C-alpha positions as CSV (number, residue, x, y, z in Angstrom):
1,M,102.3,80.2,133.0
2,T,105.5,80.8,131.0
3,P,107.7,83.5,132.5
4,K,107.8,86.7,130.6
5,D,111.5,86.6,130.0
6,S,111.2,83.3,128.2
7,F,108.1,84.0,126.2
8,T,108.2,82.9,122.6
9,P,105.4,83.8,120.1
10,Q,103.6,80.9,118.5
11,W,105.1,81.5,115.1
12,F,103.0,79.8,112.5
13,E,104.2,76.4,111.3
14,G,102.6,73.4,109.8
15,A,101.1,72.4,106.6
16,L,99.6,75.2,104.6
17,P,96.0,74.8,103.5
18,K,96.0,74.1,99.8
19,R,95.1,77.1,97.5
20,S,95.2,79.4,100.5
21,Y,96.2,83.1,100.4
22,R,99.2,82.2,102.7
23,S,100.4,79.5,100.3
24,A,100.5,82.2,97.6
25,F,102.4,84.9,99.5
26,K,104.6,82.7,101.7
27,W,108.3,82.8,100.8
28,G,110.0,79.7,99.7
29,A,109.2,76.0,100.3
30,P,105.7,75.4,101.8
31,E,107.2,73.2,104.6
32,A,110.2,75.4,105.4
33,Y,110.4,78.0,108.2
34,K,112.9,80.2,110.0
35,H,111.8,82.2,113.0
36,P,113.3,85.3,114.7
37,N,115.7,84.2,117.4
38,P,115.2,85.6,121.0
39,R,117.6,88.5,120.5
40,L,115.8,89.6,117.3
41,Y,112.4,89.2,118.9
42,T,113.5,91.4,121.8
43,L,114.8,94.0,119.3
44,M,111.3,94.1,117.6
45,K,109.6,94.6,121.0
46,D,112.0,97.4,121.9
47,S,111.9,99.1,118.5
48,F,108.2,99.3,118.4
49,G,107.2,99.6,122.0
50,L,105.5,96.2,122.2
51,D,105.3,93.6,124.9
52,D,104.8,89.8,125.0
53,D,101.0,90.2,125.2
54,Y,100.9,91.9,121.9
55,F,102.6,88.8,120.3
56,S,100.1,86.4,121.8
57,T,97.5,87.0,119.0
58,P,98.6,86.9,115.3
59,Q,96.8,88.9,112.6
60,K,95.5,88.0,109.2
61,L,97.2,84.7,108.7
62,G,95.7,84.2,105.3
63,L,94.7,80.6,105.8
64,E,91.5,81.0,103.9
65,E,91.1,79.5,100.4
66,V,91.6,82.0,97.6
67,A,88.3,83.2,96.2
68,A,87.6,85.8,93.6
69,D,85.1,86.7,90.9
70,A,87.4,86.7,87.9
71,P,85.6,85.8,84.7
72,I,87.6,84.9,81.6
73,S,87.5,87.6,78.9
74,L,88.9,85.5,76.1
75,T,86.5,84.0,73.6
76,Q,85.7,80.3,73.5
77,E,87.5,80.1,70.2
78,Q,90.7,81.6,71.7
79,V,90.6,79.3,74.7
80,G,90.1,76.4,72.3
81,F,93.1,77.3,70.3
82,F,95.4,77.2,73.3
83,R,94.0,73.9,74.5
84,D,94.3,72.3,71.1
85,L,97.9,73.5,70.8
86,L,99.2,72.6,74.3
87,G,96.7,70.0,75.5
88,T,94.1,70.6,78.2
89,E,96.7,69.6,80.9
90,N,98.9,72.5,79.9
91,V,96.2,75.2,80.1
92,S,95.1,76.4,83.6
93,D,92.0,78.5,84.1
94,D,91.3,78.3,87.8
95,V,91.6,81.4,89.9
96,Y,94.4,80.1,92.2
97,S,96.7,79.2,89.3
98,R,96.1,82.5,87.6
99,L,96.8,84.4,90.9
100,R,100.1,82.5,91.4
101,V,101.6,83.8,88.1
102,S,100.4,87.3,88.5
103,Y,101.5,88.0,92.1
104,G,105.2,88.0,93.1
105,K,107.0,88.4,96.5
106,T,107.0,92.1,97.1
107,M,105.4,93.4,100.3
108,I,102.7,95.0,98.2
109,D,101.7,91.5,97.0
110,A,101.7,90.1,100.5
111,L,99.6,92.9,101.9
112,R,97.0,92.6,99.2
113,L,96.7,88.9,99.6
114,R,96.4,89.2,103.4
115,D,93.5,91.6,102.7
116,H,92.0,89.1,100.2
117,Q,92.6,91.7,97.4
118,V,92.8,89.7,94.2
119,E,93.2,91.7,91.0
120,N,95.0,91.7,87.6
121,L,94.7,88.0,86.8
122,P,95.4,86.5,83.4
123,D,92.6,84.7,81.7
124,L,94.7,81.6,81.3
125,V,98.1,80.2,82.4
126,L,99.8,78.4,79.5
127,H,102.6,75.8,80.0
128,P,104.6,75.6,76.8
129,R,106.6,72.4,76.3
130,D,109.4,73.9,74.1
131,R,110.4,77.0,72.0
132,D,108.1,75.9,69.2
133,D,105.1,76.1,71.5
134,V,106.2,79.6,72.5
135,E,106.6,80.7,68.9
136,K,103.1,79.6,68.1
137,I,101.7,81.2,71.2
138,V,103.4,84.5,70.5
139,R,102.3,84.5,66.8
140,Y,98.6,83.8,67.8
141,C,98.6,86.4,70.5
142,H,100.0,89.0,68.1
143,E,97.3,88.1,65.5
144,Q,94.5,88.2,68.1
145,E,96.0,91.1,70.1
146,I,95.9,89.1,73.3
147,P,98.1,90.5,76.1
148,L,100.9,88.0,76.9
149,Y,102.9,87.9,80.1
150,T,105.9,85.7,81.0
151,F,106.4,83.9,84.3
152,G,109.5,82.0,85.5
153,A,109.5,81.2,89.2
154,G,107.6,84.0,90.9
155,S,110.3,85.7,93.0
156,S,109.8,89.1,91.4
157,V,109.8,92.0,93.9
158,T,108.8,94.7,91.4
159,R,105.3,93.5,90.2
160,G,107.2,92.4,87.1
161,T,104.8,89.6,86.1
162,E,101.5,91.1,87.2
163,C,98.9,90.8,84.4
164,F,97.4,94.3,84.4
165,K,95.6,93.7,81.0
166,A,94.5,90.1,81.6
167,G,95.3,87.9,78.5
168,V,97.5,84.9,79.0
169,S,100.6,84.2,81.1
170,I,103.3,81.8,79.9
171,H,104.7,79.7,82.7
172,L,108.2,78.7,81.6
173,G,109.0,76.9,84.8
174,T,106.7,73.9,84.2
175,H,108.5,72.2,81.2
176,M,111.1,74.6,79.8
177,K,113.7,74.0,82.5
178,R,116.3,71.8,80.8
179,V,120.0,72.0,80.3
180,L,120.3,71.9,76.5
181,S,124.1,71.5,76.3
182,L,127.3,72.1,78.1
183,N,130.4,73.1,76.2
184,A,133.5,72.3,78.3
185,V,135.9,73.7,75.6
186,N,134.2,77.1,75.6
187,Q,133.2,76.7,79.3
188,T,129.6,77.6,78.6
189,V,126.2,76.1,79.4
190,T,123.0,76.6,77.4
191,V,119.7,76.3,79.3
192,E,116.0,76.9,79.0
193,P,114.8,79.9,80.9
194,G,112.7,78.1,83.5
195,I,115.5,76.2,85.2
196,L,115.8,77.0,88.9
197,G,119.1,78.0,90.5
198,P,119.7,74.8,92.5
199,D,118.9,72.6,89.5
200,L,121.3,74.5,87.3
201,E,124.0,74.5,89.9
202,A,123.6,70.7,90.6
203,E,124.1,70.0,86.8
204,L,127.2,72.1,86.7
205,N,128.7,70.8,90.0
206,Q,128.2,67.2,88.6
207,A,129.4,68.0,85.1
208,R,132.0,65.3,85.2
209,E,129.4,62.6,85.7
210,R,126.6,64.1,83.7
211,F,128.4,65.6,80.7
212,D,131.8,63.7,80.8
213,A,133.4,67.1,81.4
214,P,137.0,67.5,82.6
215,H,136.0,69.7,85.6
216,A,133.1,70.5,87.9
217,Y,131.6,73.9,87.3
218,T,129.5,76.7,88.9
219,C,127.4,79.5,87.4
220,G,128.6,81.8,90.3
221,H,125.1,83.3,90.5
222,F,123.6,83.1,94.0
223,P,120.9,85.7,94.7
224,Q,119.1,85.5,98.0
225,S,116.2,84.1,95.9
226,F,118.6,81.4,94.5
227,E,116.5,78.5,95.5
228,F,113.3,79.9,94.0
229,S,114.3,81.9,91.0
230,S,115.0,81.0,87.4
231,A,117.9,81.6,85.1
232,G,115.5,83.4,82.7
233,G,114.3,85.7,85.6
234,W,117.9,86.6,86.4
235,V,118.6,87.6,82.8
236,V,115.5,89.6,82.0
237,T,115.8,91.7,85.2
238,R,119.6,92.1,85.1
239,G,119.8,90.3,88.4
240,A,122.9,90.0,90.7
241,G,123.9,87.1,92.9
242,Q,125.6,87.6,96.3
243,N,128.9,86.5,94.7
244,S,128.7,89.1,91.9
245,T,131.7,91.1,92.9
246,Y,133.8,88.3,91.5
247,Y,131.6,86.5,89.0
248,G,129.5,89.5,87.7
249,K,125.9,90.3,87.3
250,A,123.5,88.5,84.8
251,E,124.5,90.8,82.0
252,D,128.2,89.8,82.5
253,L,127.3,86.1,82.5
254,V,125.2,86.0,79.3
255,L,127.1,84.9,76.2
256,S,124.1,84.6,73.8
257,Q,120.3,84.3,73.9
258,E,117.2,83.4,71.8
259,Y,114.0,85.4,72.1
260,I,110.7,84.9,70.3
261,T,109.1,88.2,69.4
262,P,106.0,89.2,67.4
263,V,108.1,90.2,64.5
264,G,110.5,87.2,64.5
265,T,113.2,85.4,66.3
266,I,116.2,87.2,67.9
267,K,119.2,84.9,68.3
268,T,122.6,86.2,69.1
269,V,126.0,84.7,68.5
270,D,127.9,82.9,71.3
271,V,131.3,84.6,71.0
272,P,132.9,86.4,73.9
273,A,133.2,89.8,72.2
274,Y,132.6,91.6,68.9
275,A,132.5,95.0,67.3
276,T,129.6,94.7,64.9
277,G,127.6,97.7,66.1
278,P,125.4,98.0,69.2
279,N,125.1,94.9,71.3
280,I,121.7,93.2,70.8
281,D,122.3,91.0,73.9
282,Q,122.5,94.0,76.1
283,I,119.3,95.4,74.5
284,M,117.4,92.3,75.4
285,I,118.9,91.7,78.8
286,G,116.7,93.5,81.3
287,S,113.8,93.8,78.9
288,E,111.5,92.0,81.4
289,G,109.4,90.2,78.8
290,A,108.5,93.5,77.0
291,Y,110.5,92.8,73.8
292,G,110.2,89.1,73.5
293,V,109.9,85.8,75.3
294,L,113.3,84.3,76.3
295,V,113.5,80.6,75.2
296,A,117.3,79.8,75.5
297,I,120.4,81.3,77.2
298,T,124.0,80.5,76.9
299,L,125.9,81.4,80.1
300,K,129.5,81.6,81.0
301,I,130.5,79.1,83.7
302,F,133.5,78.8,86.0
303,R,135.4,76.0,87.6
304,Y,133.9,74.8,90.9
305,Q,136.6,74.9,93.5
306,P,134.9,75.1,96.9
307,E,138.0,73.7,98.6
308,N,139.8,77.1,97.8
309,T,137.1,79.3,99.3
310,R,138.5,81.6,102.0
311,R,136.2,83.5,104.4
312,F,136.8,86.7,106.2
313,S,135.2,89.3,108.4
314,F,136.3,92.6,109.8
315,I,135.0,95.2,112.2
316,F,135.6,98.9,111.5
317,P,135.2,101.8,113.9
318,D,132.7,103.7,111.7
319,W,131.1,103.9,108.3
320,P,133.5,106.3,106.6
321,R,136.5,104.2,107.4
322,A,134.7,101.0,106.4
323,T,133.6,102.4,103.0
324,A,137.1,103.8,102.4
325,A,138.5,100.3,102.9
326,A,135.9,98.8,100.6
327,R,136.8,101.3,97.9
328,E,140.6,100.7,98.3
329,I,140.0,96.9,98.0
330,M,138.1,97.4,94.7
331,Q,140.6,99.8,93.3
332,S,143.9,98.2,94.3
333,E,143.8,95.7,91.4
334,F,145.0,92.7,93.4
335,G,141.8,90.8,92.7
336,S,138.2,90.8,93.9
337,P,136.4,89.2,96.7
338,S,133.4,87.0,95.7
339,V,130.9,87.7,98.4
340,F,131.7,91.3,99.6
341,R,129.3,92.8,102.0
342,L,129.6,95.8,104.3
343,S,126.9,96.7,106.8
344,D,126.3,100.2,108.2
345,P,126.1,100.7,112.0
346,E,122.4,100.0,112.4
347,E,122.6,96.8,110.3
348,T,125.7,95.7,112.1
349,D,124.0,95.8,115.4
350,V,121.1,93.7,114.0
351,A,123.5,91.3,112.3
352,F,125.2,90.6,115.6
353,K,121.8,89.5,116.9
354,L,120.7,87.7,113.8
355,Y,124.0,85.7,113.3
356,G,124.4,84.9,117.0
357,V,127.5,87.1,117.5
358,E,126.1,89.2,120.3
359,G,127.4,88.1,123.7
360,T,130.1,85.8,122.2
361,P,133.8,86.2,122.8
362,I,134.1,88.0,119.4
363,D,131.6,90.6,120.6
364,T,133.4,91.0,123.9
365,L,136.8,91.4,122.2
366,V,135.7,94.0,119.6
367,T,133.9,96.0,122.4
368,L,137.1,95.9,124.5
369,R,139.0,97.1,121.5
370,G,136.8,100.2,121.4
371,F,134.5,99.4,118.5
372,K,131.2,100.9,119.8
373,K,127.7,99.8,119.2
374,G,125.9,102.2,117.0
375,E,129.1,103.1,115.2
376,R,131.0,100.0,114.3
377,C,130.5,98.4,110.9
378,L,130.8,94.7,109.9
379,M,132.5,93.6,106.6
380,L,132.2,90.0,105.6
381,G,132.8,87.9,102.5
382,T,134.6,85.2,100.7
383,V,137.3,84.8,98.1
384,D,136.8,82.2,95.3
385,G,139.0,80.8,92.5
386,D,142.4,79.2,92.4
387,G,144.0,78.3,95.7
388,A,147.1,80.6,95.3
389,Y,144.8,83.4,94.1
390,T,142.4,83.2,97.1
391,A,145.3,83.1,99.6
392,M,146.9,86.2,98.0
393,V,143.6,88.1,97.9
394,K,142.7,87.4,101.5
395,R,146.2,88.4,102.6
396,R,145.9,91.7,100.8
397,L,142.4,92.2,102.1
398,R,143.8,92.0,105.7
399,E,146.5,94.5,104.9
400,V,144.0,97.1,103.4
401,C,141.5,96.6,106.2
402,R,144.1,97.0,108.9
403,A,145.4,100.2,107.3
404,H,141.8,101.6,107.6
405,G,141.3,100.7,111.3
406,G,139.7,97.4,110.7
407,M,140.0,94.4,113.1
408,Y,140.0,90.9,111.7
409,T,137.2,88.8,113.3
410,T,137.8,85.5,111.5
411,G,135.6,83.7,108.9
412,L,133.2,82.5,111.6
413,I,130.8,85.3,111.2
414,T,130.7,84.7,107.4
415,K,129.9,81.0,108.1
416,K,127.0,82.1,110.2
417,W,125.8,84.5,107.5
418,E,126.1,81.7,104.9
419,H,124.0,79.4,107.1
420,G,121.0,81.8,106.7
421,R,121.8,83.5,103.4
422,F,118.9,81.9,101.6
423,A,116.6,81.3,104.7
424,D,116.4,84.8,106.2
425,P,113.4,85.9,104.1
426,Y,111.3,83.2,105.8
427,M,111.1,85.5,108.8
428,R,109.1,88.1,106.9
429,E,105.8,86.2,107.3
430,D,106.4,85.8,111.1
431,L,106.8,89.5,111.6
432,Q,104.0,90.4,109.3
433,D,101.7,88.1,111.2
434,Y,101.9,90.7,114.0
435,G,101.7,93.8,111.8
436,I,105.4,94.4,111.5
437,L,106.5,94.9,107.9
438,I,110.0,94.3,106.5
439,D,110.9,95.3,102.9
440,T,113.8,96.3,100.8
441,L,114.8,98.7,98.1
442,E,118.2,98.9,96.5
443,C,120.1,101.3,94.2
444,A,123.6,101.9,92.8
445,T,125.8,104.9,93.1
446,N,129.5,105.9,92.6
447,W,131.9,106.3,95.4
448,D,131.7,110.1,95.3
449,D,128.0,110.1,95.9
450,L,127.7,107.1,98.2
451,P,127.8,109.0,101.5
452,K,125.1,111.4,100.2
453,V,122.8,108.6,99.0
454,H,123.3,106.7,102.3
455,N,122.5,109.8,104.4
456,H,119.6,111.0,102.3
457,V,117.6,107.8,102.0
458,R,118.3,106.9,105.7
459,A,117.1,110.4,106.7
460,F,113.8,109.9,105.0
461,V,113.3,106.4,106.5
462,K,114.3,107.5,110.0
463,S,112.0,110.6,109.7
464,R,109.2,108.1,110.5
465,P,109.4,107.4,114.3
466,Q,110.1,103.8,115.4
467,T,111.4,102.6,112.1
468,V,114.5,100.4,111.7
469,C,116.6,101.2,108.6
470,M,119.5,98.8,107.9
471,T,121.8,99.4,105.0
472,H,124.6,97.4,103.3
473,M,126.6,97.3,100.1
474,S,126.8,93.9,98.7
475,H,127.9,94.4,95.0
476,C,131.0,96.5,94.6
477,Y,133.0,97.9,91.7
478,P,136.1,100.0,91.3
479,Q,133.8,102.9,90.5
480,G,131.1,102.5,93.1
481,A,128.7,100.1,94.8
482,N,125.1,99.3,95.3
483,L,123.3,100.3,98.5
484,Y,120.6,97.9,99.8
485,F,118.1,99.4,102.3
486,I,116.1,97.2,104.6
487,F,113.4,98.9,106.5
488,I,111.2,97.4,109.3
489,A,108.2,99.2,110.8
490,K,104.9,98.5,112.4
491,M,102.4,100.0,109.9
492,G,99.2,99.2,107.9
493,H,98.6,98.6,104.3
494,Q,97.9,102.1,103.1
495,E,100.6,103.7,105.2
496,F,103.1,101.3,103.7
497,L,102.2,102.2,100.2
498,E,102.7,105.9,100.9
499,F,106.0,105.3,102.8
500,H,107.3,103.0,100.0
501,R,106.7,105.8,97.4
502,G,108.5,108.2,99.7
503,I,111.6,106.0,99.8
504,L,111.6,105.7,96.0
505,D,111.3,109.5,95.8
506,A,114.3,109.8,98.2
507,V,116.4,107.3,96.1
508,Q,115.7,109.3,93.0
509,S,116.3,112.7,94.6
510,S,119.6,111.4,96.0
511,G,120.9,110.8,92.4
512,A,121.2,107.0,92.7
513,T,119.8,104.6,90.2
514,M,116.3,103.2,90.8
515,S,117.6,99.7,90.8
516,H,120.9,97.8,90.8
517,H,119.6,94.2,90.4
518,H,115.9,93.9,91.3
519,G,114.7,95.2,87.9
520,I,112.0,97.8,87.4
521,G,108.7,96.0,86.7
522,K,105.5,98.0,87.2
523,M,106.3,99.0,90.8
524,T,109.3,101.2,90.1
525,A,108.4,102.2,86.5
526,P,107.0,105.7,87.4
527,W,110.5,106.7,88.6
528,L,112.4,105.3,85.6
529,E,112.1,108.3,83.2
530,G,113.2,110.6,86.0
531,Q,116.4,108.6,86.3
532,I,117.4,107.8,82.7
533,G,115.8,110.8,81.0
534,S,113.0,111.3,78.5
535,D,115.0,111.0,75.4
536,E,116.6,107.8,76.7
537,L,113.2,106.3,77.5
538,E,112.0,107.1,74.0
539,V,114.8,104.9,72.7
540,L,113.4,102.0,74.7
541,R,109.9,102.8,73.5
542,A,111.1,102.9,69.9
543,L,112.5,99.4,70.4
544,K,109.2,98.3,71.9
545,R,107.4,99.6,68.8
546,H,109.7,97.5,66.6
547,F,109.6,94.2,68.5
548,D,106.0,94.5,69.6
549,P,104.0,96.8,67.4
550,R,100.6,95.8,68.9
551,N,101.9,96.1,72.5
552,I,100.9,92.6,73.6
553,L,104.0,91.8,75.6
554,N,103.8,92.5,79.3
555,P,101.7,95.7,78.9
556,G,100.5,97.8,81.8
557,G,103.5,100.0,82.7
558,T,106.5,97.6,82.7
559,L,109.7,99.6,82.3
560,A,107.4,102.7,81.8
561,L,107.0,101.7,78.2
562,D,103.2,102.3,78.2
563,L,103.0,104.2,81.5
564,P,100.3,107.0,81.6
565,D,101.8,110.4,81.8
566,E,100.0,111.2,85.0
567,E,101.8,108.4,86.8
568,R,105.3,109.6,86.0
569,R,107.4,110.8,89.0
570,L,110.0,113.1,87.7
571,P,112.6,114.9,89.9
């Protein structure tokens, strides 16, 4: 028998049964896995009072084939219209295809699917071939008052694509994923919304060969979901990549857009700035499919210079000094890091285990220097751009961090983080197989309020015994930063729902925004009015009435636009 001290759970691997629940809720590529390392596994046992025997039998793997009684409510004439328009091969009506476009990747979705809870499916999944197909679909749905939802790649963590009112869901990732043009003079690229991050980045990196451009380029947008999220999804949720402190969020990258709405086409101009009234681009960015269907985006691009990337990491004695250093870096005006991530003490301890730092000479050295576990904080990141610029910014970073008690710990930790930056979510399924849930919520605040928000939200999470609460800031500005909370707990489905609502209540009562980059969807919508105000929400509803007078676009509570009054959660 295997000795207890070397026991390793039989983490699930292998081919997923086709059309299974697990294939629907699993993160990422069907054949890809990343399992907790021994140090992280030990932390899970210690945190939740478990032993190796507990991890000998997984729970609710979800290997069964999806099955549900989900009749189609559209008439035969309506179904026939879509099949005649798109071709039978571009209209899906089986339960599995309908489920895949309605469910995203939030823990609420995974828990429902493990419990075989299938609900809120569209009647049909439509696969338009181009913008003209989209225009005809939108016009017909408006005339027939058929609810219409938009799906890109399925990485939503806010129930943003869930089809609460049935109808049809447009899958933009099947065909509408092309690069339409690259303008090397203006340094822009125009794409269809369904293009995935890696495909867009490959086109830009190889711009010399593919477009006869003078340089290689990058979009600079690398969310953790990069490999499995679409450019359209980034834009309609106001997403942020891990390099946003330098390159900006989605709303900073968009130069122009085209949307198909029930009342006509909205197409903005591709100039860098203008003063011709309120900015229509900013009205449409973040609209989550509720104002129109995005069919083309022109994005700013940047020169791809990976040879100039400089990595750094620092350890600070405590959170106050670490956050003071981060603020000084953002306000000193010598330039911005690209990746810029600061972990609080609890996350730092976990990061040392996850990135393989614990027990290494770096760990020994920082301990000897007096940086204590449970207090020390890890800052890591990169600097991108011209070579002289990156050298100068890294030098200034070291000066600021040293002045705030930070110790330089090389770029090695950042390289280890980079190695898992897109793969860490794969561990979610491993833990959930044994009833351990890991989920995230994120917000934004100014520097004044950041300590209060951090303490308030953490206090609620830690009020539940045996609950891990890790926090980091990963998108920073001269005026403030986001806070990203990761909580891990052993709990059941219903308890999770109640706990999750409690965390959202804590975020709202702390005064932070309800989202910095995940969007709102239907999950966070009940809290939106309490954050932005009733008069402000009425402005959004007025726009909705203009663009979508029959409320066919993404109905069911998205952005609180048609949320029932009894579901509102006001401060």
